[in-house]
N, C-alpha and C positions, 0 to 999 in steps of 0.2 A: 646764253650761247652754246653754242654745241659741243661738246667735249667729242674729241674724234682718239686714235690711233693713229699714229705717224709712223712710219719707214723709212731710217735713211739709205738712200739707195745708191750702188756705185754707178758709175761712168765709165768704168771700165770696159775693157771686151775679156767677155763672160772666156774662159781657157778650156779648153777643149777636152782636153785630158778628165772636167768633171765626170762627164756621162760615165765613166768607170766607175764613180761608186756608188751608181744603183745595179751593178752589174750585169749593165747592158751589154751589147755584142761591142761597145764600141766605136769610134767616131765613123761616121760614113765614108766611105771611101773619096778620097779628095785627088785632083789630079795635083797639087801640090799643097808643099804648104807654107806659108808667110814667117816671114822671119821671125815676126813675135813668137809663132810655135816652134818654132824648130828652137828656139834660145831656149822653151821653156821644157821640150824634148831632150838640149842638152842637160840641161839643170838636172830633172830628177832621172834620169840614166846613172849619169856622175856625182850623184849623191853630196847635190848640193845643200846644206842646211836648210829644215822648216820652220819657219815660223809657227809661232802657238799666237791666239787669242782667242779665248774664254771666260765667258761670263760666270760670277764665281760668287752668286747673289745678290743683294740687296737689301738693305733694311727698310722693315715696314713702320719703323717708328726712330725718332728723332735720335733716342738717346742710342738705338743703335744703329746710327749713322754716323753718331757723334764718336763712339768705339771703334768701327771699322778706320774713321778717319785719322786718330790714334794711333789704331795698327799701322795704316802704311806709312804714318810720319814716323816709325817706330819709339811711339810716346815722347811724339815731341823734338827729336834726337836730327831730322832729318825736317827739312821743309819744305812745304811745299807749295807747287807754282800750279796757278790760277789759268781757268779761260782769259780773265781781263789780264794776265801777266804781272802778276800781285805776286810775292813769297811770303808764306804765313807762319809763320814760326807757333811753337807753342803756344804762347799767349794768345794768339791770335786768335785761334782754331774757332772759340766757342764764337767769337765776336763775327766770323766770316761765314761760319754753319747759321749764323742767326740769319744772314743777309740774302740767305736761299730763300726762306720763310717756308719751309719746307711743312709747315703748320696748314700754313694757309692752302697746299693743293690741293685745289678742290674737285679733281678725277681720282681721288687715290682709294677712294671704296666703290666696289660692285654692288650691283644687288644678291640679297642672300640667296642664296640656294637652297639653305637647311631650313630647319622648321622652326627655329628660335626669333626669325626675321630680323638677326643684326648685321651689320653690314661688314663685309668681306674686305679686309685692308689689301691695298698693292703696294709694291715695293714704291718708297721713295727714290730711290737713290737706284745704278745699277753699279756695280762692281765688275770690270773688267779688268783684264789681267793680258799685259803685251813681252811677248818675252822670244829672246833669241838663245840655241845652247852657245854654251863654253865652245871658244874662246872667245867669241864675238866679243870687241870692243864695248862697254858701258855707255862710253859717251855718244856712241852713233843710235845706238839703241834708243836712247832719249829723245835725241835729233829724232828719229823716226817717229818715232811715240808723240812727238810734242806736233808734227805735220800731219799726224794721222787725228790727233784731236781736233786742230785746227781745222780741215778740212772735212768731220763728222759731225761737229758740233759746236761751231763757233757762230756767235751771235743766233744760236737755236736754243741749243743745253749748257747749262753751267756747268761748270767742269773741273775737279782737281787731282795732281797727280802727283807722286813720288818714286825716284830711282831705288832698286835696290838691287844693291849688289851682294849678299849678305852669302846667298846661296853658289850652287856651282854655275849657275846661267844667270843674266844679267837679265830684269825682265821690271816693268814699269805698271804700278797698279794706277789705274784710271778711275777714279767714281763718275761717274754721270748722273745730273737731275732728272730723273725721269721724266719729270714735264717742262714741260715749255713755258714761257708767259702766259702764252694764249690756251692754254689746260689741254695742249694737245701734249699724247704719250709716245713716249718712245719706246717702239714694239722693236724687240731681239725675237726672230726665228734663225735657225740651220742655213737657210739660203740666206739672209743677212750677216752671218758668222762666217760663213764661206767667201764673201763677198767682201769681206774685212780682215781676213787671212791674204788672200791675195793683193788688196792695195796694200796691206803694213808688208809683203814680202817685196813688192815693188818700190817702197818707200824706203825700204831699208837697201834694195841695192839702186836708188840713189845716193845713198852716203856710201857704197863703194863695197857693201857687204854683198856678197853671194847669199840668196835667199830665195827659198823657193815656197809653193804653199798648194800643196797636189794633197789627194784625199788618200787613208790610208792605201785600201784596197788597189791604188793605182801604184801606189810601192810594195806590194803585197804585204803587208804589215795588216795584224788583226787588233783587236783594242787593246790597252796598253795592261799586265795584270797589276793588281796593288803593290808595290816594292812590299818586300816580307812576309806579303800577305798569310801565310802560313803560320811565322811565328807572334804576329799581332792575333790571330784565330786563336793562337795556345793562350795569350797572355791579360787579351781587354775582355774583360766580362761582355761587355755591349755586342762581340761578333758572332752573335749567336747563328745569323744566318750563314755566314761566312764560315760558321764551326759545321754545322749543318750540311753544307757543301763539300766540307773538306772530308769531314767523316764517310759521308756518299762514296768520292772517290778513292777515299785511301778500304772501304770498304771491296768494293770492286777489283781494285789492284791485288789485293789481297788473295781475292777468292781465281782472278782468273788473267791475273797478269800485267793490262791492258786495263783502256776505259774506252768504251765506245759511248758516240753522240750522234744521236740522228741528225742532228744539227750540221752534222759534218760533209753530209751530202749538198747540202745549198751553198756552203760555202765553198765546197770544188767547181759546184756551177757556175759561181760569180767569179774563183780564180778562173775556170776554163774561158770567160768570156774577157778578162782583162786580157789572158795570152793572146787569146785572138785578135783582140784590138792593139796590141803593139805587134802583132807582125804585119798585121796591116800598114801599121804607121814603119814596119822597117821596109816594105816590100816601095809605097811613096815616096820616101825618104831616096832609095836605090834609082828608083826611075825620074827621079829630081836630081842627080848628080853625089847626092851626099851619103857617098859609099862606107867612110868609117863611121859615121852617126847610127848609119845603120845596119853597123855589124855590134856598135856600143848597146845598140835596142835590141838586139836578136840573143845576147850576151849580158845583159840585163835580166832579159824575160825570164829565160831560160836557168837564171839564178835567185828567184824569188825567194823569200822564204816558205817552207813547208805551212800551207793551212792548218791551222789548229783554231778549234772553237775554245772558248771560256773554259769549259768543262777539261777538255784535254789541255790545256794551257796551266788550270789548275793542276790535274795530276803529272805534267812537268815540272812545275816547281815545286811539288813536292818532292819527288825523286830529289833535284835537287838541293831540296833543303835537309834532305835525311843524308846525302852523300856529304855536305857541306857540315855537318853537325855533327856524326857519326867518329867515334876517336877509333886509330888503328889500335890493334893490341898491341902490345911492347912486347921486347924479344924474349925478355922471362916470363912471359905469361904462356907465350906459344911454345918456350921451353919446355916447363910445367906441364902445357898438356901435353907434351909428345909423353913425358917420362908416364905419366898419367896411363896412358893409351898401351906402351908397350908394359907398364903395371896390369892391364886387366888380362 
């Protein structure tokens, strides 16, 4: 039997705003926008919450899959829900996982490219997270996640899920078996993730929750810097790469008072393309009679956040860290300093 990769694609309409994410000049000049496109523009410029769909890894051994299953069930405190509608408790997890027959996945090995000739293992499962920012109701996120899993994987790939509400944003952990019963593997790439975001946003809207799925460049946002990256660079012994970057930034700041990054020019070109695209959208909306929304688009485009590279963002974070951790001088210390100055 021939084994092949399998990609599950979306049947939905491709959002025209996606073109910005590659830094192109924006969508072609349209005579008018459809109602679907106008709704998407309105959600974007008025700040509708953005959904998150990401792959967080996947176990290559049965023991690793079992460990992740225990994690998403919070060590058995939460019941898991499966593709067959079963509720799996802590005691039933081992039997449930055994029913997936992961050890028999015929396509889990690739031919080795190394010198030793040993096969390279592949993921047995894909670990996926579906999330919405607070204060989205957790039950709505779970309902949308169930619809997402059913539409994408039912009768194709086995899966199990659990809702987490212990953090500030409700999210669902979805574990999907990488290989179906016919040996075809689920291949997840960036294009498919974009489609999944769009579909999950639509499913959230079906739950009555305003939700959007647009590229970060469209909204004028760069990559998110790791939270408390500076603090972790100082505290963790395994943050050598980050520490080196921080030290380089600190050195340049202390020498020149600023940080320059050649990559800034490329980002600025992308931003200019995004701005030009938004201005064309505003012009088309005006011609279509959507005067108020055209004004919102122009305001949105003119107030995008400044363009920052990773290095510039790290410098900005370092400066904020210094300001947050510096202790202002006490009044008596200031008085003592003045007395010393007068005595000299």
